[in-house]
N, C-alpha and C positions, 0 to 999 in steps of 0.2 A: 305525457299528460301530468305526471307527478302524482303522488299519493293524495287522494281526496277522502274526506270522511264520507260515510254512507249517505247522509242527508244531502250534502252538496252534489254528490255523484248522481243520486236519484233526481235531483232538480235538473242537472245538466242533461240527463237522459229523457226528461219530460215524464217521469214516473210519479204516480201518486205517492205522497209522503209515507203512507203506510207500507209501501214496498221497499223502503230504504233498507230495512233490516235484512232483506233477502239478498242484498248485494255483498254480504259479509264474506262469502267464499270467493269473490273475485276482486274485491278492492285491494287485496294484498298484492296483486299483480300490477304494480304501479306503472311499470314501463315494459309491458310484454313485447317480445319480438313479433313482427308481423306474422300472422297465420299464413301458411303456404297455400294460399288460395289462387289458383290459376285464373285466366281470363274466362269470361262467360262463354266465349266461342268454343272453349275446350271442355265445358262442364257437362256436356250431354251424357257421356257414359256413367259418371257418378250420379247425376240426377236420375238416370234410369235405375241404377242400383237402389236408390233410396225411394223409388216408387213415387217420385214427384212428377205430376203431369197436370194437364188442364190449366185452369186458372192459377193454381199455386205455382206451377213451373213457370208460366208466363210472368207472373209477378216477381218471382225470385230472379229471373234473368233480367227483367227491367230494372230491378233495384240493385243489381250486382255491384259490390263494393268498388269504388273508384276514388280518384282524388277529390271528388266533389262531396264525399261523405262527411257528415259532421264529425269533428274530432272525437267527441264523446262516444258516438256510435261505433267508430272504428276501434277506439280503445276497448269497448265492450266486446266486440267480435274477437279481438286478439286475446283479451283476458279470458274469455270463454274457451278459446282454443288452448291457452296455457293451462286452464283448469282440467281440460280433458287429458292432456299429456301428463300432468302431475298425478292424476288419479288412476292411471292404468294399473290394474291389478289390485286396486283398493276395494275391499269388500264393503257391503252395507250401503246405507242411504247417505248421500251427500247433498246438502241443500244447494239449489241453484237459484239464480235471480228470477223474480216474479215480474214479468214484463208485459203482462196483459193490459195494464193501464196506459201503456205508451201510445201516443197518437202517431208517432213517426214509425212507419212500417220498417224502416231500417233498424231501429232499435228492437222492435219485436222479432225481427228475423236474424239478428246477430248470432244467436246460438245455432240457428240452422246453417249459416255459412261456416261457423266453427266446426260443426259436424261434417259438412261437406269436405272441409280441409283435412279432417282427421280420418276420413273414410279409407284412403289408400293404406294407411298404417293398420287399421282394423282388419282389412282384407288380408294383408300380409301376416298379421299376428294369428288370425284364424288358420291360415294355411300352414303356418309353422307348427301349430298345435295339433294339426291333423283333423280340424273341424271341417266337415264336408262343405263343399262350395254351395250346395243348395241350402244348407243351414245358414251360411253367411248371407246369402241373398235374401232369405226369408227374414233374418234378423234385421237387416238394413231396411227392408221394405216397411218396417214399422214406423220409420221416420215419415214417409209419405202419408201413412194412415193418420198420424197424429197432426200433421200440418193440415190435412183435409178436415179432420175433426175440429180444429181450431176455426176454420172457415164456417163450418156448420154451426158452431156455437156462438161465434162472435161476428160473423159476416165479413171477415177479411183475412188476409194472409198473416201468419204468425205461428208460434209454437207455445201453447199455453204451459206445457209441462216439460221443459228441457231437462228437469230433474229426472224424469223417467227415461228419456232417450240417452242421458248420460250413462245409465246402467249398461247399455249395449256397448258403448265405447270404452268403458272401463274393463270390459271382459266379464261383466256380471250378469249377462242375460243372453240366452241363445234360443232361437225359435226353431223347433224341430217339428214340422208338421203342424198339427192343430194347436199345440200348446207351447208356451215359453217356459224356460227353465232358468232359475236364478240360483247359482250355487250359494249355499248358506250352511248354517249349523242349527241344530234343533235348540229351541229355547224361545222365550217370550220376547217381544219387541214391537212397539207400536200396536197395531191392531192384531198382530199375530200372538196367539196364546199357546201355551204348552202345559204339560202336566206339572203339578206342584211337587215339592220335594218329597212329600209322603207317598204320593202315587208313583213317583219316579223310581222308588226303591224296588218295586216289583216288575219294572219294565225290562224287556230284552235289551241287551247291550246296544243294539243299533237304534233304539228309541230313546236312549237317555240323553238328557240335555248336554249340548256341546258336540254331539256326534254329527258327522257330515250329512247334509240333506240338501234338497232342492226345494225352493219355493216355486210352485206352479202359478203361472199367470195365463189368462185366457184372452188372446188377441181378438179384436173385433173383425174376424174374417168370415163370418157366416155361422151357420148352425153348428151346434156341438154334436156333430154326428158321432155316435158311439164307435163306429169302425175307425173313423179318423182319430178319435181320442185314443183308442187302444193301440193303433199303429204308432202314434206319437209316443205313448208311454213305453212301448217296446224299444223304441229308438233312443229315448231320452237318456237312459243310463249310459249308453255308449258315448253319446255326445258329452255328457257330464264328465266321463272318465277322460276324454280327450282334453276337455277344458281345464280340469282340475288336477289331473295326474293321479287320481285315486278313485276308489269305488264309492258311489253314492247310492245306497240301497233304498232310501226313504224320501218321499216327497210330501210336502204340506201344501195346502191351498187355503188362503183366507179370502173369502168373497161372500158377497150377498147371495151369490148363486148357490151357496151351500146352506142357506137358511131353510130349515124344514117347513117353515110357514108357507113356502111356495107350493107344497103338496096340497094345500087347501084349494089352490086355484088352477094348477096345471094337471094335464092328463097323466096318469101313472106311467104311461109309456113314452112320455115326452123326453126329448134329449136332455133337458136340464135335470129332470128327476133321475135319469139314468146316470148322469154325471155325479149327482149327489150321492147316489148309492154306492159309488166306488170308495167312499171315504168313511173313516171312523172319526166322528165328530168329538171335539173337546167341549169346553164349557159354553156359556151363553154368548160369548163373543163381544163385539164392539158395536156401537151404533152404526147403522148402515143406510139410513134414509138418504143421505147425501150421495152416497155411491150409487144407489138405485136411480136417483134422478139424473145423475151424470151419464150413466150407461144406458138407461132405458129411454130417457126423454131428452138427452143432450142439454141438460140444464145444470148450472153451477149452484143453484139453490133449490130447496124443497118448496115447490110452488104448485100444489095440487090444483089450485083454481086457474092456473095459467096453461095447463096442458090438456090435451084431448086424447082419451084412450081409444085406440082402434083395434088392439089385439087382446087376446086373453091375458097375456102377461101384464100389459099396461092396465087393464081393468082390475086385475088382482092387486097390483101395486097401490092403486088409488083406493080400492075398497078397504084394504087393511088400514091405511092411514085414516080413512073416513070413519072407521070404527074405533079410532083412538089407539090403534096399535102402531108398532114401529118395526122396521126391518132391521136385521142384525147381520153383520159381517162375521160369519162363523169360520173357525179354523178346523180343518180336517186333515187326516194323513192317510197315506197308502204306501204300500211297498211297490217299488218299481220292478217290472218284470225282468 
């Protein structure tokens, strides 16, 4: 295909011009080798591992890459796979293409096929590290959840946030029971906050900036049952040791679920409040309204007038906004058992 600038590449892919800048991490792969993607007839076991079923599975099989694919879409698939391979072991957040605006489902699904192609290597890498097979399977099932979420939000097959799934394939995220664990180091970054230099002087060694930690994430797999959370936390330290080769004694979580304002609206014995109470909170955090609408109402924008509240949580979300308040993504920390 040859190297193309981002604007021309976005145009060839049928993307909104505003998405051109998001291609920066793949346009460098001008002539990537073909991703090792087998035929659709042999894809069943991998699609099972990824939790892809129903309409999403049917659409992905019907769209399976072949010689009839547009050249630009095939380049994107191969470039995404090259990005996955290049980033294995790379920590932190790495931008990925924003493909939501693509009308062509093959373009929207190119990262999904790249992840399918990369799955055998991930399974092998987990086994080599000593990560349990059940952890590997749970980690990979997040792909299917996010493809299904894309359909819920936009009405068709695709993957809104390949940037998130890329974490799994880089070896930067592991799902152990109810929670997901991202190996990291203590310190501020993005919405994540940490103690300032003055406060840090009096902290125990394991809480000082730069020390090993895990960022906790909460997959959308049902209630935050306290027993399931506790079991996950007890196992998380061992999973992280296998993944990183070292001890990770502390975990942080940055989420709207840690916003103490929820205590105004939820029962003191609720699962969410029990989860909050595990953490020591830091400062006031970052704006969280958009996160709340994404996870509570499946909306990409804060649109109170367009949603209907049917649960106590949903009513609380809208009540606070109606009073002129705002939700916050708060950071908290805890010691892993």
